[in-house]
Backbone as JSON Lines, residues from 0, in Angstrom:
{"i":0,"aa":"M","n":[0.83,-1.18,0.0],"ca":[0.0,0.0,0.0],"c":[0.87,1.25,0.0]}
{"i":1,"aa":"A","n":[1.88,1.24,0.84],"ca":[2.75,2.41,0.93],"c":[3.49,2.64,-0.38]}
{"i":2,"aa":"D","n":[3.9,1.55,-1.04],"ca":[4.6,1.68,-2.31],"c":[3.71,2.32,-3.36]}
{"i":3,"aa":"I","n":[2.44,1.94,-3.37],"ca":[1.5,2.52,-4.33],"c":[1.35,4.01,-4.09]}
{"i":4,"aa":"L","n":[1.2,4.39,-2.81],"ca":[1.07,5.81,-2.48],"c":[2.31,6.58,-2.89]}
{"i":5,"aa":"R","n":[3.48,5.99,-2.63],"ca":[4.72,6.68,-2.98],"c":[4.84,6.86,-4.49]}
{"i":6,"aa":"Q","n":[4.43,5.87,-5.26],"ca":[4.52,5.98,-6.72],"c":[3.62,7.1,-7.23]}
{"i":7,"aa":"H","n":[2.45,7.23,-6.65],"ca":[1.51,8.22,-7.15],"c":[1.75,9.62,-6.6]}
{"i":8,"aa":"T","n":[2.61,9.75,-5.61],"ca":[2.86,11.07,-5.05],"c":[4.2,11.65,-5.48]}
{"i":9,"aa":"R","n":[5.0,10.88,-6.2],"ca":[6.28,11.41,-6.67],"c":[6.04,12.36,-7.84]}
{"i":10,"aa":"P","n":[6.68,13.51,-7.82],"ca":[6.52,14.41,-8.97],"c":[7.23,13.81,-10.18]}
{"i":11,"aa":"S","n":[6.65,14.0,-11.33],"ca":[7.29,13.46,-12.53],"c":[8.49,14.33,-12.89]}
{"i":12,"aa":"K","n":[9.41,13.76,-13.67],"ca":[10.65,14.46,-14.0],"c":[10.4,15.71,-14.83]}
{"i":13,"aa":"K","n":[9.34,15.73,-15.61],"ca":[9.11,16.89,-16.46],"c":[8.76,18.14,-15.64]}
{"i":14,"aa":"F","n":[8.3,17.96,-14.4],"ca":[7.97,19.11,-13.58],"c":[9.14,19.58,-12.71]}
{"i":15,"aa":"L","n":[10.19,18.77,-12.62],"ca":[11.36,19.18,-11.86],"c":[12.33,19.91,-12.78]}
{"i":16,"aa":"P","n":[13.0,20.93,-12.26],"ca":[13.98,21.61,-13.1],"c":[15.1,20.64,-13.49]}
{"i":17,"aa":"Q","n":[15.58,20.78,-14.7],"ca":[16.63,19.88,-15.2],"c":[17.9,20.04,-14.38]}
{"i":18,"aa":"E","n":[18.24,21.25,-14.04],"ca":[19.43,21.49,-13.23],"c":[19.06,22.44,-12.1]}
{"i":19,"aa":"I","n":[19.41,22.05,-10.89],"ca":[19.2,22.93,-9.75],"c":[20.56,23.52,-9.41]}
{"i":20,"aa":"K","n":[20.71,24.82,-9.68],"ca":[22.03,25.44,-9.55],"c":[22.25,26.07,-8.19]}
{"i":21,"aa":"T","n":[21.2,26.36,-7.44],"ca":[21.38,27.04,-6.16],"c":[21.11,26.09,-5.01]}
{"i":22,"aa":"S","n":[21.71,26.4,-3.87],"ca":[21.46,25.58,-2.69],"c":[20.02,25.76,-2.21]}
{"i":23,"aa":"A","n":[19.43,26.93,-2.46],"ca":[18.04,27.16,-2.08],"c":[17.12,26.25,-2.89]}
{"i":24,"aa":"G","n":[17.45,26.06,-4.15],"ca":[16.65,25.16,-5.0],"c":[16.71,23.74,-4.5]}
{"i":25,"aa":"I","n":[17.89,23.3,-4.1],"ca":[18.04,21.94,-3.56],"c":[17.27,21.82,-2.25]}
{"i":26,"aa":"A","n":[17.37,22.84,-1.4],"ca":[16.67,22.81,-0.12],"c":[15.16,22.74,-0.32]}
{"i":27,"aa":"S","n":[14.65,23.48,-1.29],"ca":[13.2,23.45,-1.51],"c":[12.75,22.08,-2.02]}
{"i":28,"aa":"Q","n":[13.58,21.43,-2.85],"ca":[13.24,20.1,-3.33],"c":[13.28,19.08,-2.19]}
{"i":29,"aa":"I","n":[14.26,19.19,-1.31],"ca":[14.36,18.29,-0.16],"c":[13.16,18.5,0.76]}
{"i":30,"aa":"H","n":[12.78,19.77,0.99],"ca":[11.62,20.07,1.83],"c":[10.35,19.46,1.22]}
{"i":31,"aa":"F","n":[10.19,19.57,-0.09],"ca":[9.03,18.99,-0.77],"c":[8.98,17.49,-0.55]}
{"i":32,"aa":"L","n":[10.09,16.81,-0.68],"ca":[10.13,15.36,-0.51],"c":[9.88,14.97,0.94]}
{"i":33,"aa":"T","n":[10.36,15.77,1.89],"ca":[10.14,15.49,3.31],"c":[8.66,15.62,3.65]}
{"i":34,"aa":"V","n":[8.02,16.67,3.2],"ca":[6.6,16.87,3.44],"c":[5.81,15.73,2.8]}
{"i":35,"aa":"D","n":[6.19,15.38,1.59],"ca":[5.54,14.31,0.86],"c":[5.61,13.01,1.66]}
{"i":36,"aa":"H","n":[6.77,12.69,2.21],"ca":[6.95,11.46,2.98],"c":[6.13,11.5,4.27]}
{"i":37,"aa":"S","n":[6.03,12.65,4.92],"ca":[5.26,12.74,6.16],"c":[3.77,12.55,5.89]}
{"i":38,"aa":"I","n":[3.3,13.0,4.75],"ca":[1.9,12.79,4.38],"c":[1.64,11.3,4.19]}
{"i":39,"aa":"I","n":[2.55,10.63,3.53],"ca":[2.42,9.19,3.31],"c":[2.38,8.45,4.65]}
{"i":40,"aa":"Q","n":[3.25,8.84,5.58],"ca":[3.26,8.19,6.89],"c":[1.94,8.41,7.63]}
{"i":41,"aa":"A","n":[1.38,9.6,7.53],"ca":[0.1,9.88,8.19],"c":[-1.02,9.03,7.6]}
{"i":42,"aa":"I","n":[-1.04,8.89,6.29],"ca":[-2.06,8.07,5.63],"c":[-1.9,6.61,6.04]}
{"i":43,"aa":"E","n":[-0.66,6.12,6.06],"ca":[-0.42,4.73,6.48],"c":[-0.9,4.48,7.9]}
{"i":44,"aa":"K","n":[-0.67,5.44,8.79],"ca":[-1.09,5.3,10.18],"c":[-2.61,5.22,10.29]}
{"i":45,"aa":"I","n":[-3.31,6.08,9.56],"ca":[-4.77,6.07,9.58],"c":[-5.31,4.75,9.04]}
{"i":46,"aa":"L","n":[-4.77,4.32,7.91],"ca":[-5.25,3.07,7.3],"c":[-4.98,1.86,8.19]}
{"i":47,"aa":"S","n":[-3.8,1.81,8.79],"ca":[-3.48,0.66,9.64],"c":[-4.37,0.62,10.87]}
{"i":48,"aa":"S","n":[-4.71,1.77,11.44],"ca":[-5.59,1.78,12.61],"c":[-6.99,1.32,12.25]}
{"i":49,"aa":"K","n":[-7.46,1.66,11.06],"ca":[-8.79,1.21,10.62],"c":[-8.82,-0.31,10.47]}
{"i":50,"aa":"F","n":[-7.8,-0.88,9.85],"ca":[-7.79,-2.31,9.6],"c":[-7.51,-3.1,10.86]}
{"i":51,"aa":"V","n":[-6.77,-2.56,11.81],"ca":[-6.52,-3.25,13.07],"c":[-7.83,-3.38,13.83]}
{"i":52,"aa":"N","n":[-8.64,-2.32,13.86],"ca":[-9.91,-2.36,14.59],"c":[-10.86,-3.4,14.01]}
{"i":53,"aa":"I","n":[-10.86,-3.56,12.71],"ca":[-11.76,-4.52,12.08],"c":[-11.32,-5.95,12.36]}
{"i":54,"aa":"Q","n":[-10.07,-6.17,12.76],"ca":[-9.59,-7.51,13.06],"c":[-10.15,-8.02,14.39]}
{"i":55,"aa":"N","n":[-10.65,-7.14,15.24],"ca":[-11.18,-7.55,16.54],"c":[-12.46,-8.36,16.37]}
{"i":56,"aa":"E","n":[-12.77,-9.2,17.38],"ca":[-14.0,-10.01,17.32],"c":[-15.24,-9.14,17.55]}
{"i":57,"aa":"Y","n":[-15.12,-8.14,18.43],"ca":[-16.23,-7.25,18.73],"c":[-15.91,-5.86,18.18]}
{"i":58,"aa":"L","n":[-16.87,-5.27,17.48],"ca":[-16.67,-3.98,16.84],"c":[-17.61,-2.95,17.47]}
{"i":59,"aa":"D","n":[-17.12,-1.71,17.61],"ca":[-17.99,-0.64,18.08],"c":[-18.81,-0.11,16.9]}
{"i":60,"aa":"V","n":[-19.61,0.92,17.15],"ca":[-20.51,1.45,16.12],"c":[-19.74,1.92,14.89]}
{"i":61,"aa":"Q","n":[-18.68,2.68,15.1],"ca":[-17.91,3.23,13.98],"c":[-17.3,2.11,13.13]}
{"i":62,"aa":"D","n":[-16.69,1.13,13.78],"ca":[-16.07,0.03,13.04],"c":[-17.11,-0.86,12.37]}
{"i":63,"aa":"T","n":[-18.28,-1.0,13.01],"ca":[-19.36,-1.79,12.41],"c":[-19.85,-1.11,11.13]}
{"i":64,"aa":"C","n":[-20.01,0.2,11.17],"ca":[-20.42,0.94,9.97],"c":[-19.39,0.77,8.86]}
{"i":65,"aa":"L","n":[-18.13,0.84,9.21],"ca":[-17.06,0.65,8.23],"c":[-17.1,-0.78,7.67]}
{"i":66,"aa":"F","n":[-17.3,-1.75,8.53],"ca":[-17.34,-3.16,8.12],"c":[-18.51,-3.44,7.18]}
{"i":67,"aa":"L","n":[-19.69,-2.89,7.51],"ca":[-20.88,-3.14,6.7],"c":[-21.01,-2.18,5.51]}
{"i":68,"aa":"G","n":[-20.29,-1.05,5.58],"ca":[-20.39,-0.06,4.52],"c":[-21.69,0.73,4.58]}
{"i":69,"aa":"I","n":[-22.15,1.02,5.81],"ca":[-23.39,1.77,5.99],"c":[-23.15,2.97,6.9]}
{"i":70,"aa":"S","n":[-24.12,3.87,6.96],"ca":[-24.01,5.04,7.82],"c":[-24.45,4.69,9.24]}
{"i":71,"aa":"K","n":[-24.15,5.59,10.18],"ca":[-24.57,5.37,11.57],"c":[-26.08,5.34,11.68]}
{"i":72,"aa":"S","n":[-26.76,6.23,10.95],"ca":[-28.22,6.27,11.04],"c":[-28.83,4.96,10.54]}
{"i":73,"aa":"T","n":[-28.26,4.38,9.5],"ca":[-28.75,3.09,9.01],"c":[-28.52,2.0,10.05]}
{"i":74,"aa":"L","n":[-27.37,2.02,10.7],"ca":[-27.09,1.03,11.74],"c":[-28.06,1.18,12.91]}
{"i":75,"aa":"Y","n":[-28.34,2.42,13.32],"ca":[-29.28,2.65,14.41],"c":[-30.69,2.17,14.03]}
{"i":76,"aa":"K","n":[-31.06,2.33,12.77],"ca":[-32.36,1.84,12.3],"c":[-32.4,0.31,12.38]}
{"i":77,"aa":"I","n":[-31.31,-0.34,11.96],"ca":[-31.22,-1.8,12.03],"c":[-31.31,-2.26,13.49]}
{"i":78,"aa":"N","n":[-30.68,-1.51,14.41],"ca":[-30.77,-1.82,15.85],"c":[-32.2,-1.73,16.33]}
{"i":79,"aa":"F","n":[-32.86,-0.64,15.97],"ca":[-34.23,-0.39,16.4],"c":[-35.16,-1.51,15.93]}
{"i":80,"aa":"E","n":[-34.92,-2.0,14.72],"ca":[-35.74,-3.07,14.15],"c":[-35.3,-4.46,14.63]}
{"i":81,"aa":"K","n":[-34.28,-4.5,15.49],"ca":[-33.75,-5.75,16.08],"c":[-33.33,-6.76,15.01]}
{"i":82,"aa":"K","n":[-32.67,-6.28,13.96],"ca":[-32.23,-7.16,12.87],"c":[-30.85,-7.75,13.14]}
{"i":83,"aa":"I","n":[-30.05,-7.07,13.97],"ca":[-28.71,-7.55,14.32],"c":[-28.59,-7.56,15.84]}
{"i":84,"aa":"P","n":[-28.14,-8.67,16.43],"ca":[-27.92,-8.66,17.88],"c":[-26.72,-7.77,18.23]}
{"i":85,"aa":"Y","n":[-26.8,-7.12,19.37],"ca":[-25.68,-6.3,19.82],"c":[-25.47,-6.52,21.31]}
{"i":86,"aa":"Y","n":[-24.33,-6.08,21.78],"ca":[-23.91,-6.32,23.16],"c":[-23.64,-5.0,23.85]}
{"i":87,"aa":"K","n":[-24.02,-4.96,25.14],"ca":[-23.86,-3.74,25.91],"c":[-23.6,-4.14,27.36]}
{"i":88,"aa":"A","n":[-22.55,-3.63,27.95],"ca":[-22.26,-3.93,29.35],"c":[-23.32,-3.28,30.23]}
{"i":89,"aa":"N","n":[-23.57,-3.86,31.4],"ca":[-24.58,-3.3,32.31],"c":[-24.27,-1.85,32.63]}
{"i":90,"aa":"G","n":[-25.22,-0.98,32.38],"ca":[-25.07,0.43,32.68],"c":[-24.23,1.21,31.69]}
{"i":91,"aa":"A","n":[-23.64,0.54,30.73],"ca":[-22.79,1.22,29.75],"c":[-23.63,1.75,28.6]}
{"i":92,"aa":"K","n":[-23.13,2.79,27.96],"ca":[-23.82,3.36,26.8],"c":[-23.28,2.8,25.5]}
{"i":93,"aa":"K","n":[-22.05,2.35,25.51],"ca":[-21.4,1.9,24.28],"c":[-21.93,0.53,23.86]}
{"i":94,"aa":"V","n":[-22.18,0.4,22.56],"ca":[-22.73,-0.82,21.98],"c":[-21.65,-1.51,21.16]}
{"i":95,"aa":"Y","n":[-21.62,-2.84,21.22],"ca":[-20.67,-3.62,20.44],"c":[-21.41,-4.66,19.63]}
{"i":96,"aa":"Y","n":[-20.8,-5.03,18.51],"ca":[-21.37,-6.03,17.61],"c":[-20.34,-7.13,17.41]}
{"i":97,"aa":"K","n":[-20.81,-8.36,17.45],"ca":[-19.93,-9.5,17.21],"c":[-19.78,-9.67,15.7]}
{"i":98,"aa":"K","n":[-18.55,-9.83,15.25],"ca":[-18.3,-9.92,13.81],"c":[-19.05,-11.08,13.17]}
{"i":99,"aa":"S","n":[-19.14,-12.21,13.85],"ca":[-19.85,-13.36,13.28],"c":[-21.34,-13.05,13.1]}
{"i":100,"aa":"D","n":[-21.93,-12.23,13.99],"ca":[-23.33,-11.82,13.83],"c":[-23.49,-10.92,12.6]}
{"i":101,"aa":"L","n":[-22.5,-10.06,12.38],"ca":[-22.55,-9.16,11.21],"c":[-22.44,-9.95,9.92]}
{"i":102,"aa":"I","n":[-21.56,-10.95,9.91],"ca":[-21.4,-11.79,8.72],"c":[-22.69,-12.57,8.46]}
{"i":103,"aa":"A","n":[-23.32,-13.07,9.53],"ca":[-24.59,-13.79,9.37],"c":[-25.66,-12.86,8.81]}
{"i":104,"aa":"Y","n":[-25.68,-11.61,9.27],"ca":[-26.65,-10.63,8.77],"c":[-26.43,-10.36,7.28]}
{"i":105,"aa":"I","n":[-25.19,-10.23,6.88],"ca":[-24.87,-9.94,5.48],"c":[-25.28,-11.11,4.58]}
{"i":106,"aa":"T","n":[-25.06,-12.32,5.05],"ca":[-25.25,-13.5,4.2],"c":[-26.64,-14.12,4.31]}
{"i":107,"aa":"Q","n":[-27.53,-13.58,5.14],"ca":[-28.83,-14.22,5.35],"c":[-29.75,-14.12,4.13]}
{"i":108,"aa":"N","n":[-29.62,-13.11,3.32],"ca":[-30.5,-12.95,2.16],"c":[-29.72,-13.15,0.87]}
{"i":109,"aa":"R","n":[-29.15,-14.31,0.74],"ca":[-28.35,-14.61,-0.45],"c":[-29.26,-14.71,-1.66]}
{"i":110,"aa":"L","n":[-28.89,-14.03,-2.73],"ca":[-29.62,-14.1,-3.98],"c":[-28.94,-15.11,-4.89]}
{"i":111,"aa":"K","n":[-29.73,-15.93,-5.53],"ca":[-29.18,-16.97,-6.4],"c":[-28.7,-16.36,-7.71]}
{"i":112,"aa":"S","n":[-27.68,-17.0,-8.27],"ca":[-27.17,-16.56,-9.57],"c":[-28.11,-17.05,-10.67]}
{"i":113,"aa":"K","n":[-27.96,-16.5,-11.83],"ca":[-28.78,-16.89,-12.98],"c":[-28.6,-18.38,-13.28]}
{"i":114,"aa":"A","n":[-27.37,-18.87,-13.19],"ca":[-27.08,-20.28,-13.45],"c":[-27.8,-21.18,-12.44]}
{"i":115,"aa":"E","n":[-27.82,-20.77,-11.16],"ca":[-28.51,-21.56,-10.14],"c":[-30.01,-21.61,-10.38]}
{"i":116,"aa":"I","n":[-30.58,-20.48,-10.77],"ca":[-32.02,-20.41,-11.05],"c":[-32.36,-21.3,-12.25]}
{"i":117,"aa":"E","n":[-31.54,-21.24,-13.28],"ca":[-31.77,-22.07,-14.47],"c":[-31.65,-23.56,-14.13]}
{"i":118,"aa":"A","n":[-30.68,-23.92,-13.29],"ca":[-30.52,-25.32,-12.88],"c":[-31.74,-25.8,-12.1]}
{"i":119,"aa":"E","n":[-32.25,-24.97,-11.2],"ca":[-33.46,-25.33,-10.44],"c":[-34.66,-25.48,-11.37]}
{"i":120,"aa":"A","n":[-34.76,-24.6,-12.36],"ca":[-35.88,-24.69,-13.32],"c":[-35.8,-25.99,-14.11]}
{"i":121,"aa":"R","n":[-34.59,-26.38,-14.51],"ca":[-34.42,-27.65,-15.24],"c":[-34.81,-28.84,-14.36]}
{"i":122,"aa":"Q","n":[-34.38,-28.8,-13.09],"ca":[-34.73,-29.88,-12.16],"c":[-36.24,-29.97,-11.97]}
{"i":123,"aa":"F","n":[-36.87,-28.82,-11.83],"ca":[-38.32,-28.78,-11.63],"c":[-39.05,-29.32,-12.85]}
{"i":124,"aa":"S","n":[-38.61,-28.9,-14.04],"ca":[-39.27,-29.37,-15.26],"c":[-39.01,-30.86,-15.49]}
{"i":125,"aa":"N","n":[-37.84,-31.36,-15.11],"ca":[-37.54,-32.79,-15.24],"c":[-38.38,-33.63,-14.28]}
{"i":126,"aa":"K","n":[-38.66,-33.1,-13.09],"ca":[-39.51,-33.81,-12.13],"c":[-40.92,-33.95,-12.68]}
{"i":127,"aa":"G","n":[-41.41,-32.91,-13.31],"ca":[-42.75,-32.94,-13.89],"c":[-42.86,-33.95,-15.01]}
{"i":128,"aa":"K","n":[-41.83,-34.07,-15.82],"ca":[-41.83,-35.02,-16.94],"c":[-41.78,-36.45,-16.44]}
{"i":129,"aa":"G","n":[-41.0,-36.69,-15.4],"ca":[-40.86,-38.04,-14.85],"c":[-42.15,-38.51,-14.19]}
{"i":130,"aa":"A","n":[-42.9,-37.61,-13.58],"ca":[-44.13,-37.98,-12.89],"c":[-45.23,-38.36,-13.87]}
{"i":131,"aa":"S","n":[-45.27,-37.74,-15.05],"ca":[-46.33,-38.03,-16.03],"c":[-46.14,-39.38,-16.7]}
{"i":132,"aa":"N","n":[-44.9,-39.89,-16.72],"ca":[-44.62,-41.18,-17.34],"c":[-45.05,-42.35,-16.47]}
{"i":133,"aa":"V","n":[-45.25,-42.13,-15.18],"ca":[-45.56,-43.22,-14.26],"c":[-46.97,-43.67,-14.37]}
């Protein structure tokens, strides 16, 4: 990930002066590269913290929204409708969700592929043909 960011943030050679004759020019180029590297480090830190949180078995509201790809208001609506179980310590305000419950919620309404539907239709039509011959 870091390599990809570094590749896309490097200035191309056509935008750099062919020859830097002054020490101020060199200093400005070094400063540009230093700032560029610090931005990359900040992005890496943010991304790694997001992915570390998702590795946990229990996720808070923010991480659950990130995991499911939904907004907080949508998650609160799902809570209100009791579609996903959640966990809350006695007297605590913070809510947690078990990752396995979230995966079960995502996979509960699986839609069949076109090939699966066609295979079922063939099986159904074959059953009807076999019954009429008896």
